[in-house]
Backbone bond lengths (Angstrom), bond angles and torsions (degrees), N, CA, C in turn:
res aa  C-N    CA-C-N  psi(-1)  N-CA   C-N-CA  omega(-1)  CA-C   N-CA-C  phi
1 M - - - 1.439 - - 1.524 107.63 -
2 T 1.278 114.87 123.38 1.452 120.36 179.71 1.510 108.73 -118.01
3 G 1.259 114.49 151.45 1.453 119.29 178.97 1.507 109.87 -176.22
4 T 1.266 115.54 175.16 1.453 120.17 179.17 1.517 108.81 -116.53
5 V 1.287 113.99 144.97 1.457 120.65 177.49 1.514 107.47 -102.41
6 T 1.295 115.64 125.45 1.459 119.09 178.11 1.514 108.83 -115.03
7 N 1.263 115.30 141.66 1.457 121.20 176.62 1.520 107.17 -93.54
8 H 1.306 116.43 98.55 1.463 121.14 -176.20 1.530 108.66 -94.15
9 T 1.282 115.96 109.20 1.464 120.31 -179.58 1.509 111.96 -98.41
10 G 1.291 117.54 -0.65 1.459 119.24 179.77 1.509 111.13 97.78
11 D 1.278 114.34 161.50 1.452 121.84 -179.36 1.524 108.38 -84.14
12 P 1.333 118.98 120.13 1.465 119.50 179.40 1.525 112.17 -61.20
13 R 1.336 116.65 -31.32 1.463 118.50 178.36 1.527 110.56 -68.23
14 G 1.350 117.16 -33.50 1.466 120.94 177.49 1.520 111.40 -65.79
15 R 1.327 115.40 -40.80 1.468 119.06 177.58 1.514 111.00 -65.45
16 L 1.318 115.64 -40.83 1.461 120.04 178.53 1.527 110.34 -63.43
17 H 1.320 116.06 -40.06 1.465 120.55 179.20 1.539 110.61 -64.30
18 R 1.344 117.02 -43.48 1.471 120.43 178.88 1.522 111.02 -64.80
19 A 1.335 116.83 -41.39 1.459 120.03 179.47 1.525 110.94 -65.05
20 R 1.326 116.99 -40.93 1.462 120.71 178.78 1.534 110.66 -64.54
21 R 1.339 116.35 -40.79 1.464 120.36 179.26 1.537 110.35 -65.01
22 L 1.337 116.95 -42.57 1.459 120.86 178.77 1.523 111.09 -62.51
23 L 1.320 117.10 -44.39 1.460 120.48 178.88 1.525 111.39 -65.33
24 T 1.321 117.97 -35.24 1.467 120.86 178.33 1.521 110.71 -65.73
25 V 1.332 116.46 -45.40 1.470 120.04 179.64 1.526 110.34 -65.31
26 A 1.336 117.20 -43.90 1.462 120.08 179.76 1.527 111.10 -65.04
27 G 1.324 117.32 -39.58 1.465 120.36 178.08 1.515 111.83 -65.76
28 A 1.342 116.86 -41.43 1.467 119.84 178.17 1.521 110.82 -63.61
29 A 1.330 116.98 -40.05 1.464 119.87 178.00 1.526 110.58 -64.63
30 G 1.327 116.98 -40.10 1.462 119.98 177.97 1.514 112.55 -64.12
31 V 1.329 116.61 -41.02 1.468 120.34 178.31 1.522 110.41 -64.27
32 L 1.331 117.50 -41.43 1.466 120.27 178.68 1.523 111.75 -63.45
33 V 1.321 116.79 -42.40 1.468 119.87 179.81 1.520 110.19 -66.70
34 A 1.325 117.32 -45.44 1.465 120.23 -179.83 1.524 111.03 -65.72
35 G 1.316 117.17 -36.65 1.462 120.09 179.57 1.514 112.68 -69.71
36 S 1.322 117.27 -34.56 1.463 119.30 179.98 1.522 112.15 -78.68
37 A 1.320 118.39 -13.46 1.457 120.96 179.65 1.523 111.94 -82.43
38 G 1.305 118.39 -4.64 1.461 120.96 -179.41 1.514 112.62 -61.89
39 A 1.311 118.14 -38.20 1.464 120.81 179.90 1.523 111.42 -67.54
40 A 1.317 117.43 -28.59 1.456 120.18 -178.73 1.526 111.62 -72.29
41 S 1.314 117.52 -24.19 1.458 119.89 -178.87 1.526 112.21 -100.06
42 A 1.310 117.40 18.26 1.464 120.92 -178.58 1.526 110.64 -72.69
43 D 1.323 115.61 156.25 1.459 120.75 176.92 1.520 110.02 -74.16
44 V 1.333 114.20 162.57 1.461 120.21 176.74 1.524 108.06 -70.09
45 P 1.330 118.03 132.09 1.466 119.84 179.91 1.528 111.63 -59.90
46 E 1.325 115.52 153.70 1.465 120.21 179.03 1.524 109.50 -65.06
47 G 1.312 115.99 140.75 1.453 121.52 -179.68 1.518 113.15 94.18
48 W 1.320 117.57 -14.72 1.459 120.45 178.06 1.520 108.85 -91.53
49 D 1.314 116.28 151.42 1.460 120.31 174.41 1.525 109.19 -74.97
50 T 1.318 115.40 150.35 1.458 120.08 176.52 1.524 108.33 -72.64
51 P 1.331 118.29 126.03 1.468 119.44 -178.16 1.521 110.39 -69.07
52 P 1.327 116.73 147.43 1.466 119.04 178.50 1.528 110.00 -68.72
53 S 1.325 115.12 148.61 1.464 118.80 178.51 1.530 108.93 -73.67
54 I 1.309 115.47 147.17 1.462 121.02 -177.83 1.518 108.43 -102.35
55 D 1.320 115.67 132.70 1.451 121.92 178.41 1.533 109.43 -67.02
56 T 1.328 116.92 143.63 1.460 121.32 -178.48 1.521 111.54 -62.59
57 G 1.317 116.79 -40.13 1.466 119.99 178.67 1.516 112.30 -62.69
58 F 1.330 116.59 -40.55 1.463 120.48 178.58 1.525 110.69 -67.07
59 A 1.321 116.68 -39.92 1.468 120.15 178.28 1.524 110.66 -63.70
60 L 1.339 117.40 -41.94 1.460 120.22 177.33 1.522 111.33 -65.58
61 L 1.323 116.70 -37.47 1.461 120.03 177.40 1.523 110.68 -61.30
62 I 1.308 116.48 -43.97 1.462 120.24 -179.37 1.528 110.94 -70.50
63 L 1.330 117.27 -47.07 1.459 120.73 -173.75 1.524 113.94 -77.40
64 L 1.320 118.17 -27.54 1.461 120.71 -179.79 1.524 112.69 -111.74
65 G 1.323 116.72 -40.43 1.458 120.21 -175.50 1.512 113.88 -67.71
66 V 1.319 117.24 -40.75 1.465 120.03 -178.28 1.530 111.17 -66.17
67 P 1.341 120.84 -48.40 1.474 118.64 177.87 1.529 113.42 -62.63
68 V 1.329 117.38 -40.26 1.465 119.59 178.88 1.522 109.93 -65.95
69 G 1.328 117.33 -40.93 1.463 120.74 177.50 1.517 112.06 -62.61
70 L 1.320 117.06 -42.27 1.469 120.09 177.09 1.526 111.22 -64.40
71 F 1.322 117.46 -39.13 1.459 120.94 177.31 1.525 110.48 -61.40
72 L 1.327 117.01 -45.66 1.462 120.36 179.87 1.524 111.47 -65.52
73 L 1.332 117.45 -39.70 1.463 120.93 179.08 1.530 111.13 -64.05
74 I 1.322 117.43 -44.76 1.464 120.61 179.43 1.530 110.46 -65.36
75 T 1.333 117.21 -39.41 1.460 120.42 177.45 1.517 110.68 -63.28
76 L 1.318 117.50 -43.80 1.461 121.28 178.88 1.522 110.79 -62.83
77 L 1.327 117.01 -44.91 1.461 119.82 -179.84 1.528 111.85 -66.38
78 T 1.317 117.74 -25.08 1.461 121.05 177.51 1.523 111.31 -76.31
79 Y 1.325 117.29 -43.56 1.456 121.07 -175.44 1.521 113.81 -88.85
80 L 1.309 118.69 -17.35 1.462 121.49 -174.91 1.525 113.38 -58.82
81 P 1.330 121.49 -46.50 1.465 119.21 179.76 1.528 113.03 -59.41
82 A 1.319 117.76 -40.46 1.463 120.44 178.84 1.523 110.79 -68.32
83 M 1.328 117.58 -36.61 1.462 120.46 178.92 1.520 110.45 -67.50
84 I 1.321 117.82 -37.35 1.466 121.02 179.13 1.527 110.12 -65.94
85 R 1.337 117.27 -38.91 1.465 120.71 179.25 1.522 111.84 -74.01
86 G 1.318 118.22 -10.90 1.457 121.51 178.63 1.514 113.94 83.52
87 E 1.318 117.98 21.44 1.454 120.79 179.61 1.521 110.16 -78.09
88 R 1.336 115.07 153.93 1.458 119.94 176.19 1.510 108.94 -78.32
89 L 1.311 116.54 135.70 1.454 121.30 -178.77 1.519 112.71 -110.90
90 A 1.332 116.83 -3.43 1.461 120.22 -177.68 1.525 109.97 -71.27
91 P 1.329 117.37 140.13 1.465 119.11 177.25 1.520 110.64 -69.19
92 G 1.305 116.28 151.94 1.455 121.10 178.00 1.509 113.55 86.03
93 G 1.310 118.35 4.01 1.456 120.75 177.94 1.514 110.55 -72.06
94 Q 1.330 116.07 156.20 1.450 119.75 179.87 1.520 109.95 -74.41
95 V 1.318 114.87 135.57 1.456 120.79 176.22 1.517 107.04 -95.37
96 P 1.318 118.10 128.18 1.463 118.62 -179.54 1.528 111.09 -63.48
97 E 1.343 115.40 146.04 1.456 119.42 -178.45 1.521 112.12 -70.55
98 D 1.318 117.15 -31.56 1.456 120.66 -175.31 1.530 111.91 -98.85
99 Q 1.300 116.68 36.17 1.456 120.75 -178.68 1.524 109.96 -74.74
100 W 1.326 115.87 131.54 1.457 121.44 -179.39 1.517 107.02 -120.38
101 L 1.322 116.96 103.75 1.455 121.20 -177.58 1.515 109.67 -76.36
102 G 1.318 116.61 126.47 1.456 121.58 179.19 1.512 112.73 84.01
103 G 1.315 117.73 0.83 1.463 121.05 -179.48 1.519 111.11 -85.98
104 P 1.328 117.04 -170.45 1.466 119.96 -179.99 1.524 110.27 -65.80
105 R 1.308 116.39 149.23 1.462 120.82 -176.21 1.532 112.28 -79.86
106 R 1.318 118.24 -33.83 1.457 119.68 -173.44 1.532 112.09 -101.07
107 S 1.310 118.14 -60.41 1.461 120.75 -176.74 1.522 109.74 -151.93
108 P 1.331 117.31 162.16 1.471 119.76 178.24 1.521 112.98 -66.11
109 N 1.342 118.01 -12.74 1.464 120.49 179.34 1.521 111.84 -65.42
110 E 1.332 117.75 -17.11 1.461 120.71 -179.78 1.521 112.09 -74.28
111 L 1.327 116.89 -14.48 1.456 119.66 -178.27 1.519 110.61 -68.25
112 A 1.305 115.79 147.92 1.458 120.16 177.66 1.522 109.24 -70.77
113 A 1.310 115.28 150.78 1.459 120.32 178.40 1.521 109.36 -67.25
114 P 1.320 117.69 148.98 1.466 118.94 179.81 1.521 111.36 -64.89
115 D 1.311 114.93 148.45 1.461 120.04 178.83 1.526 109.93 -70.86
116 T 1.298 114.95 152.47 1.465 119.30 175.11 1.518 108.74 -84.95
117 A 1.305 116.24 170.12 1.462 120.65 -179.63 1.517 111.23 -65.85
118 E 1.336 116.91 -26.84 1.460 120.10 -178.55 1.527 112.88 -78.10
119 S 1.337 117.30 -25.56 1.470 118.81 -174.95 1.523 111.50 -71.32
120 R 1.310 116.85 -34.57 1.464 122.67 179.81 1.535 112.49 52.05
121 A 1.307 116.96 34.85 1.465 121.25 -179.55 1.522 109.47 -88.36
122 G 1.299 115.79 136.90 1.457 121.85 174.82 1.511 113.06 75.81
123 G 1.299 115.58 169.98 1.453 121.43 179.06 1.513 112.26 76.04
124 S 1.302 115.00 178.09 1.464 119.11 -177.86 1.519 112.40 -92.24
125 S 1.328 117.34 -10.29 1.470 123.26 -179.98 1.519 111.43 54.94
126 A 1.297 117.38 39.53 1.462 121.29 -179.86 1.518 109.76 -77.33
127 R 1.291 116.10 151.00 1.462 122.28 179.47 1.520 108.65 -125.73
128 W 1.326 115.69 150.33 1.464 120.85 176.65 1.489 109.19 -93.36
């Protein structure tokens, strides 16, 4: 088998075209964002009171503290039931082979006795 090996580095004009296209899209996105921010920097309309200035610390508390606090609260509410039951929460722990999700917590003796044929409780009671 004979053949030639070529070192193909790509077309420099193709790279230039891709770079130009990327810069055009990024520039258009920047212009759209800057253009839409004009309404945010508008003056207070006449007849309205001047809003009080907001302290930087208070703004950071609202913008960062509230989401972090909500994240911690949701995490606590997720793990709290397992922590109360005394389950291990560390990753990599062994999972028991006989784990029954949604079953009785202590023993199978907590299950209700099976219904008799006369009770006809539950199920769709379909007949063939």
